[in-house]
KETI-630337 format. One line per 5 residues: their letters; for each residue y, x, z of N, C-alpha, C. Coordinates in steps of 0.1 Angstrom, whole numbers, plus 5000, padded with zeros to 4 digits. Layout:
A) Y:X:Z:Y:X:Z:Y:X:Z  ... .
This chain:
MTEDL) 4984:5011:5004:5001:5000:5002:5016:5009:5001  5021:5008:4990:5035:5012:4989:5043:5010:5001  5047:5022:5007:5060:5018:5015:5072:5011:5015  5079:5003:5020:5090:4997:5012:5102:5002:5022  5108:5010:5011:5119:5017:5012:5132:5012:5017 .
GYGWQ) 5132:5002:5016:5145:4991:5014:5154:4992:5003  5151:4995:4993:5157:4992:4978:5151:4978:4971  5162:4972:4964:5157:4961:4956:5153:4947:4966  5148:4939:4956:5151:4926:4965:5136:4918:4967  5127:4926:4960:5113:4921:4964:5110:4909:4957 .
GDMIA) 5112:4911:4943:5113:4900:4932:5095:4897:4932  5087:4907:4936:5071:4899:4933:5068:4890:4941  5076:4893:4954:5070:4884:4964:5075:4868:4961  5082:4868:4952:5089:4852:4951:5083:4842:4948  5080:4830:4951:5070:4821:4949:5079:4811:4939 .
LPAYL) 5077:4816:4926:5089:4812:4917:5086:4795:4912  5074:4790:4910:5073:4779:4908:5081:4770:4920  5070:4773:4934:5081:4763:4941:5095:4764:4942  5100:4778:4939:5113:4777:4938:5124:4766:4930  5116:4770:4918:5121:4757:4905:5119:4747:4908 .
KRIGY) 5108:4747:4916:5105:4729:4918:5119:4725:4927  5121:4730:4938:5133:4733:4947:5149:4724:4941  5148:4734:4930:5160:4734:4928:5160:4725:4913  5152:4720:4907:5151:4710:4899:5153:4718:4886  5145:4729:4881:5148:4736:4870:5134:4738:4861 .
DGDLA) 5136:4733:4850:5125:4735:4839:5127:4743:4831  5137:4750:4827:5142:4755:4814:5137:4768:4813  5144:4775:4802:5141:4790:4797:5142:4798:4812  5131:4809:4811:5133:4818:4819:5132:4832:4817  5137:4832:4804:5141:4847:4795:5152:4852:4802 .
PTAGT) 5158:4865:4805:5167:4869:4810:5182:4868:4802  5187:4859:4804:5199:4860:4793:5206:4849:4800  5221:4855:4797:5231:4851:4801:5231:4835:4805  5226:4826:4797:5224:4816:4796:5216:4808:4805  5206:4815:4809:5194:4815:4822:5202:4812:4833 .
LRALH) 5208:4827:4833:5218:4829:4846:5224:4819:4851  5231:4813:4843:5242:4802:4842:5236:4787:4852  5223:4786:4843:5217:4777:4843:5209:4772:4861  5205:4788:4862:5199:4789:4876:5209:4788:4884  5220:4795:4882:5231:4796:4892:5232:4781:4896 .
RAHVM) 5237:4773:4888:5243:4758:4889:5232:4749:4896  5220:4750:4887:5206:4744:4899:5210:4747:4913  5210:4758:4916:5208:4762:4930:5215:4758:4939  5229:4760:4931:5246:4753:4942:5241:4740:4938  5235:4735:4933:5235:4719:4937:5224:4715:4940 .
SIPFE) 5215:4722:4947:5205:4715:4951:5199:4722:4968  5205:4735:4971:5205:4737:4983:5217:4741:4991  5218:4734:4999:5231:4732:5005:5237:4746:5013  5247:4749:5021:5251:4755:5028:5250:4751:5040  5246:4758:5052:5247:4754:5069:5242:4764:5077 .
NLEIM) 5248:4766:5084:5247:4772:5099:5240:4767:5111  5231:4757:5109:5226:4749:5119:5215:4753:5129  5211:4767:5123:5200:4777:5132:5206:4779:5143  5218:4784:5143:5228:4788:5155:5230:4775:5162  5234:4768:5158:5234:4756:5167:5224:4750:5177 .
VGRPV) 5209:4753:5171:5201:4745:5179:5190:4760:5188  5201:4771:5184:5191:4782:5193:5183:4793:5186  5180:4791:5171:5172:4799:5169:5179:4815:5159  5174:4822:5158:5180:4834:5147:5181:4827:5135  5187:4834:5126:5187:4836:5110:5178:4847:5105 .
ELSLE) 5169:4846:5103:5162:4857:5100:5163:4858:5082  5165:4868:5079:5166:4874:5063:5152:4880:5055  5138:4881:5064:5131:4883:5054:5128:4873:5044  5124:4878:5033:5121:4869:5023:5111:4857:5026  5101:4858:5033:5092:4851:5037:5100:4839:5045 .
AVQAK) 5107:4844:5055:5113:4832:5064:5124:4824:5058  5133:4831:5043:5141:4829:5038:5136:4817:5029  5123:4819:5024:5117:4809:5014:5110:4798:5023  5106:4801:5032:5102:4790:5039:5111:4778:5045  5121:4783:5048:5132:4778:5049:5141:4769:5041 .
LVDRP) 5146:4777:5028:5153:4768:5018:5145:4765:5008  5132:4769:5005:5125:4765:4996:5115:4755:4999  5105:4759:5010:5101:4749:5017:5103:4736:5026  5114:4737:5030:5117:4728:5038:5131:4719:5032  5133:4707:5038:5145:4704:5033:5158:4709:5041 .
RGGYC) 5163:4724:5041:5170:4727:5046:5179:4738:5038  5190:4744:5042:5199:4752:5036:5200:4764:5043  5211:4771:5041:5215:4783:5047:5228:4787:5043  5228:4802:5050:5244:4806:5044:5240:4817:5037  5254:4826:5034:5253:4834:5023:5243:4845:5022 .
FEHNR) 5242:4851:5034:5229:4860:5036:5217:4853:5029  5212:4842:5034:5201:4837:5030:5201:4832:5016  5213:4826:5011:5209:4819:4998:5210:4833:4986  5221:4843:4990:5220:4851:4980:5209:4861:4982  5200:4866:4993:5190:4873:4993:5178:4864:4988 .
LFAGV) 5175:4855:4981:5168:4843:4979:5169:4844:4966  5184:4844:4960:5186:4843:4945:5186:4857:4939  5190:4868:4946:5185:4883:4940:5172:4886:4939  5163:4879:4948:5145:4882:4946:5143:4875:4932  5149:4861:4934:5143:4855:4919:5149:4858:4907 .
LERLG) 5160:4862:4907:5170:4871:4893:5160:4880:4892  5157:4891:4902:5150:4905:4899:5136:4902:4893  5130:4892:4898:5116:4888:4892:5116:4882:4878  5130:4881:4873:5129:4876:4860:5135:4884:4850  5143:4894:4861:5143:4906:4847:5160:4912:4846 .
YEITA) 5165:4908:4858:5178:4910:4857:5181:4921:4866  5193:4930:4865:5200:4939:4870:5207:4932:4882  5205:4936:4893:5213:4932:4907:5217:4943:4916  5232:4941:4915:5240:4950:4929:5248:4941:4938  5243:4942:4949:5251:4933:4959:5262:4937:4965 .
LASRV) 5270:4929:4968:5283:4936:4970:5288:4927:4984  5293:4930:4991:5300:4927:5006:5317:4923:5002  5321:4913:5010:5334:4909:5005:5339:4903:5017  5353:4904:5016:5361:4899:5029:5362:4883:5025  5365:4875:5033:5367:4861:5035:5381:4858:5037 .
MMGGQ) 5390:4860:5030:5407:4858:5032:5415:4846:5031  5408:4833:5023:5414:4824:5024:5427:4821:5019  5432:4830:5018:5451:4830:5012:5456:4837:5027  5450:4842:5039:5456:4850:5042:5459:4864:5041  5467:4872:5046:5468:4886:5047:5467:4896:5058 .
VLRPC) 5463:4889:5069:5456:4899:5079:5445:4903:5069  5440:4915:5072:5428:4921:5068:5415:4916:5078  5407:4909:5071:5394:4904:5077:5380:4914:5076  5371:4914:5084:5359:4924:5083:5353:4920:5071  5344:4927:5066:5333:4918:5057:5319:4913:5061 .
SHVLL) 5322:4898:5059:5314:4889:5061:5304:4879:5054  5305:4884:5041:5303:4875:5030:5297:4888:5020  5284:4884:5016:5280:4886:5003:5276:4882:4990  5280:4888:4983:5276:4882:4968:5269:4893:4957  5267:4887:4944:5261:4892:4936:5265:4899:4924 .
HVRPP) 5263:4910:4917:5269:4914:4904:5253:4917:4894  5256:4909:4884:5241:4905:4878:5245:4906:4861  5232:4916:4860:5234:4921:4846:5222:4917:4838  5220:4907:4822:5212:4906:4819:5207:4923:4817  5192:4923:4811:5188:4934:4806:5189:4940:4795 .
EPPRD) 5196:4930:4784:5199:4935:4773:5211:4939:4767  5221:4933:4769:5233:4936:4765:5237:4949:4764  5248:4955:4757:5253:4970:4760:5257:4973:4771  5258:4985:4780:5265:4989:4789:5279:4984:4793  5290:4984:4781:5303:4980:4782:5305:4966:4781 .
EPGWL) 5296:4960:4782:5296:4942:4783:5300:4940:4798  5308:4932:4800:5310:4930:4816:5299:4923:4819  5295:4924:4833:5284:4916:4842:5291:4905:4844  5280:4902:4854:5282:4888:4862:5284:4885:4873  5295:4877:4883:5295:4878:4895:5291:4866:4901 .
CDVGF) 5280:4863:4908:5268:4854:4913:5272:4851:4926  5274:4841:4931:5276:4836:4942:5270:4818:4948  5257:4820:4952:5251:4808:4953:5254:4804:4966  5260:4813:4975:5261:4812:4989:5272:4811:4996  5283:4807:4990:5296:4806:4995:5299:4791:5002 .
GGGPL) 5293:4781:4994:5291:4767:4996:5304:4760:4988  5311:4768:4985:5325:4762:4977:5323:4766:4966  5315:4768:4958:5313:4775:4942:5315:4790:4944  5312:4795:4930:5311:4785:4916:5301:4780:4915  5306:4769:4905:5287:4760:4898:5282:4773:4891 .
EPLRF) 5289:4782:4882:5279:4792:4873:5289:4804:4877  5283:4815:4871:5286:4828:4874:5299:4833:4867  5307:4839:4872:5322:4845:4864:5319:4860:4859  5326:4857:4845:5321:4870:4841:5331:4882:4847  5329:4894:4852:5336:4903:4851:5343:4906:4841 .
REGED) 5357:4900:4842:5367:4903:4832:5378:4901:4836  5388:4912:4838:5400:4910:4847:5411:4898:4839  5414:4890:4846:5424:4881:4840:5417:4867:4836  5401:4865:4836:5402:4851:4828:5396:4844:4839  5400:4830:4834:5399:4822:4843:5388:4811:4834 .
AEQDG) 5380:4804:4846:5368:4797:4844:5369:4782:4849  5371:4773:4842:5376:4756:4846:5357:4754:4844  5355:4746:4857:5338:4745:4856:5341:4730:4864  5336:4718:4853:5335:4704:4859:5349:4703:4865  5360:4704:4862:5371:4700:4871:5377:4711:4882 .
WGFRL) 5367:4722:4884:5371:4730:4898:5372:4743:4891  5382:4750:4894:5391:4762:4891:5391:4776:4897  5384:4786:4891:5383:4798:4896:5384:4810:4886  5391:4824:4892:5394:4831:4883:5392:4847:4892  5390:4855:4884:5389:4868:4893:5402:4877:4886 .
RKEKG) 5406:4884:4893:5417:4894:4893:5413:4908:4899  5418:4915:4895:5417:4934:4896:5426:4938:4903  5430:4937:4916:5440:4942:4923:5438:4956:4931  5453:4962:4931:5452:4972:4941:5447:4969:4957  5442:4982:4960:5440:4981:4978:5451:4983:4985 .
TPTTW) 5449:4982:4996:5456:4984:5007:5459:4999:5010  5471:5003:5007:5474:5019:5010:5464:5024:5022  5457:5035:5023:5450:5038:5036:5458:5051:5040  5453:5063:5050:5452:5075:5053:5449:5084:5041  5442:5076:5035:5430:5084:5025:5439:5085:5010 .
GEGAA) 5452:5078:5008:5458:5074:5000:5466:5059:4995  5465:5057:4978:5471:5044:4978:5458:5032:4977  5448:5037:4983:5442:5024:4983:5429:5024:4971  5415:5023:4967:5410:5017:4959:5410:5004:4952  5413:5002:4937:5409:4990:4933:5401:4984:4936 .
QWALY) 5404:4972:4940:5396:4961:4941:5395:4947:4935  5384:4937:4934:5389:4925:4926:5387:4913:4940  5399:4905:4933:5396:4896:4943:5398:4881:4934  5385:4873:4942:5382:4858:4935:5392:4850:4942  5397:4842:4932:5408:4826:4935:5401:4817:4932 .
QRLPT) 5405:4808:4939:5400:4796:4937:5414:4783:4937  5411:4773:4930:5419:4764:4929:5416:4750:4941  5424:4750:4948:5424:4742:4960:5432:4729:4957  5433:4720:4964:5441:4709:4964:5458:4716:4968  5455:4721:4975:5471:4732:4977:5471:4739:4967 .
GWVRR) 5468:4743:4955:5472:4754:4947:5459:4765:4946  5463:4779:4940:5456:4787:4939:5455:4798:4950  5441:4796:4959:5440:4808:4967:5434:4819:4969  5436:4830:4971:5429:4840:4972:5417:4842:4982  5406:4837:4977:5396:4835:4987:5389:4845:4992 .
QTFAL) 5386:4857:4984:5377:4865:4988:5382:4879:4978  5382:4891:4987:5381:4904:4979:5370:4912:4985  5369:4922:4974:5355:4930:4976:5361:4943:4963  5351:4952:4967:5349:4964:4960:5338:4965:4952  5337:4973:4941:5322:4974:4937:5312:4984:4944 .
NETFR) 5310:4984:4956:5304:4990:4963:5288:4986:4967  5280:4991:4963:5269:4984:4963:5260:4984:4981  5260:4973:4980:5254:4969:4998:5237:4963:4994  5227:4968:5003:5217:4965:5000:5211:4956:5013  5197:4955:5014:5190:4944:5020:5192:4948:5038 .
IDFDV) 5193:4961:5040:5195:4966:5055:5210:4961:5057  5218:4963:5050:5235:4956:5052:5235:4944:5054  5225:4935:5050:5228:4923:5050:5224:4919:5063  5212:4927:5071:5207:4924:5081:5222:4927:5092  5223:4943:5090:5237:4942:5103:5248:4935:5100 .
LNHYV) 5253:4929:5089:5264:4918:5087:5259:4904:5093  5245:4900:5093:5242:4886:5095:5238:4890:5107  5239:4900:5116:5240:4900:5130:5249:4899:5135  5262:4901:5134:5275:4899:5138:5278:4883:5135  5278:4880:5125:5280:4868:5119:5271:4854:5124 .
SSNPR) 5259:4858:5131:5250:4847:5136:5252:4849:5152  5259:4859:5158:5254:4860:5174:5271:4864:5180  5278:4872:5170:5291:4875:5176:5300:4862:5185  5301:4861:5194:5311:4846:5196:5322:4847:5192  5328:4857:5187:5342:4856:5177:5336:4850:5163 .
SPFTM) 5324:4851:5159:5323:4846:5144:5327:4832:5145  5332:4826:5133:5330:4815:5135:5323:4806:5134  5308:4812:5127:5296:4805:5127:5288:4800:5142  5292:4811:5151:5285:4807:5165:5294:4796:5168  5308:4791:5164:5314:4779:5174:5309:4767:5171 .
RPFLQ) 5306:4765:5157:5303:4749:5154:5299:4750:5143  5291:4736:5141:5281:4735:5130:5293:4736:5115  5289:4743:5106:5296:4745:5093:5286:4740:5080  5286:4730:5071:5282:4727:5060:5291:4723:5049  5286:4726:5035:5290:4724:5023:5278:4721:5014 .
RFLPG) 5284:4712:5009:5276:4705:4996:5285:4705:4984  5285:4715:4973:5294:4715:4961:5288:4709:4950  5293:4700:4942:5285:4694:4934:5298:4693:4920  5294:4689:4909:5305:4687:4898:5315:4679:4902  5314:4670:4910:5322:4656:4909:5328:4656:4925 .
VHHVL) 5323:4665:4935:5325:4662:4947:5323:4674:4958  5334:4675:4968:5327:4684:4976:5328:4682:4987  5314:4680:4998:5315:4680:5011:5317:4689:5020  5326:4691:5029:5325:4700:5041:5321:4690:5055  5314:4697:5060:5311:4690:5077:5318:4703:5084 .
DGTTL) 5328:4704:5092:5333:4715:5100:5335:4710:5115  5322:4709:5125:5320:4706:5135:5318:4689:5132  5328:4680:5141:5323:4671:5136:5335:4662:5129  5343:4671:5120:5352:4666:5107:5345:4665:5094  5343:4657:5089:5338:4655:5076:5348:4652:5065 .
TTTLP) 5354:4664:5054:5360:4663:5045:5354:4659:5034  5360:4653:5025:5351:4651:5011:5364:4653:5001  5364:4665:4992:5374:4666:4980:5367:4667:4969  5380:4659:4962:5373:4657:4945:5384:4668:4939  5375:4667:4925:5383:4681:4916:5398:4677:4913 .
DGTVE) 5399:4663:4912:5415:4662:4910:5423:4665:4922  5421:4667:4932:5427:4670:4946:5427:4660:4958  5420:4652:4952:5418:4637:4962:5410:4644:4975  5418:4641:4988:5412:4644:4997:5408:4634:5009  5396:4637:5012:5397:4621:5028:5388:4627:5038 .
TRALA) 5392:4624:5048:5387:4630:5062:5385:4622:5070  5371:4621:5079:5372:4614:5090:5366:4619:5100  5365:4616:5112:5358:4618:5123:5345:4614:5128  5333:4621:5130:5323:4615:5133:5320:4618:5149  5313:4612:5156:5306:4614:5164:5295:4621:5166 .
PEELP) 5288:4628:5177:5279:4635:5176:5267:4629:5170  5264:4619:5175:5256:4611:5171:5253:4609:5158  5262:4605:5148:5266:4604:5135:5258:4614:5129  5259:4628:5131:5254:4637:5124:5240:4636:5118  5227:4635:5126:5217:4635:5116:5215:4626:5106 .
EVLAG) 5223:4612:5106:5223:4606:5095:5232:4610:5081  5242:4617:5085:5252:4624:5073:5243:4635:5073  5238:4643:5077:5231:4658:5073:5224:4652:5063  5215:4641:5066:5204:4637:5054:5212:4629:5044  5222:4619:5045:5227:4612:5035:5230:4620:5024 .
LFDIV) 5245:4629:5027:5254:4637:5022:5247:4650:5015  5243:4657:5027:5240:4671:5028:5221:4674:5022  5212:4665:5023:5199:4666:5022:5194:4673:5030  5199:4675:5041:5191:4682:5052:5184:4672:5063  5170:4677:5066:5163:4668:5074:5159:4677:5085 .
LEAGD) 5163:4676:5096:5162:4684:5112:5148:4680:5119  5141:4691:5121:5128:4687:5131:5133:4678:5141  5125:4668:5145:5128:4659:5158:5134:4667:5169  5132:4678:5172:5130:4685:5184:5150:4694:5182  5151:4692:5169:5164:4699:5168:5176:4688:5169 .
VPRLI) 5174:4676:5169:5183:4668:5166:5191:4666:5183  5179:4668:5196:5189:4663:5208:5201:4678:5206  5190:4688:5206:5198:4699:5204:5211:4704:5203  5212:4697:5186:5223:4698:5177:5233:4688:5189  5231:4675:5190:5240:4665:5196:5245:4673:5211 .
EFLRR) 5236:4682:5218:5241:4684:5231:5248:4698:5232  5249:4705:5215:5258:4715:5215:5271:4710:5213  5270:4699:5205:5285:4695:5200:5290:4686:5210  5282:4682:5222:5289:4678:5231:5294:4684:5242  5290:4695:5240:5293:4709:5253:5307:4714:5243 .
């Protein structure tokens, strides 16, 4: 048995038929740009973003076995490390080239934030090396529906949702003027927002583990404070933040309502397609009451 040195995404361990059934995809599997777009869209629309393991007192496990058991075999979702860990394995299995990247979620802010999110730089195997790759992120919860080309200044309109990639100068440091970095912008009801920034520095599975430990256990992490769920679809974006449910449409229409803790299981099943195990329901309600 060959020792696992930590490189790559263990694509040979992916239960591909089960994954494809989970996302409702029965199209072409040749590693092309078209297949990548279709798989990305199907994944985003089928598997929700959620952090409920933390709320019910379980660790977020990133082994491929654990991620597949949760996101594929059960009616559950996950957050960025789980989603993009799974998607990287699937793409590797199909023959794509994958480089993981760590990003800072800014959401329009200027204060420097830690790297707490991961995304994927993906290339089909055939195109020339000077052709831009694709930014894939099935794990943010708020889109994009499809990959974005790594091309400076290009806007993407996806079913009424807007995204753009920009290359910008990094913040000056003691080492000089700062390295160039990319920024992902998203069009929200309030206008265009600089959602996250990242450099093209490769991140590995072991880095996912380190980042995941902070995000899932540090009391200052927003994901340890309250439930946070998202479902991003062509015609609607549902967000459950604590007990506040927000529904946003591509035209900018926003509707918000407060829920009682006891309403959450029904909302999870109806809007997010998440069915909790029986013992987790009282744990979640008790967490919200505290």
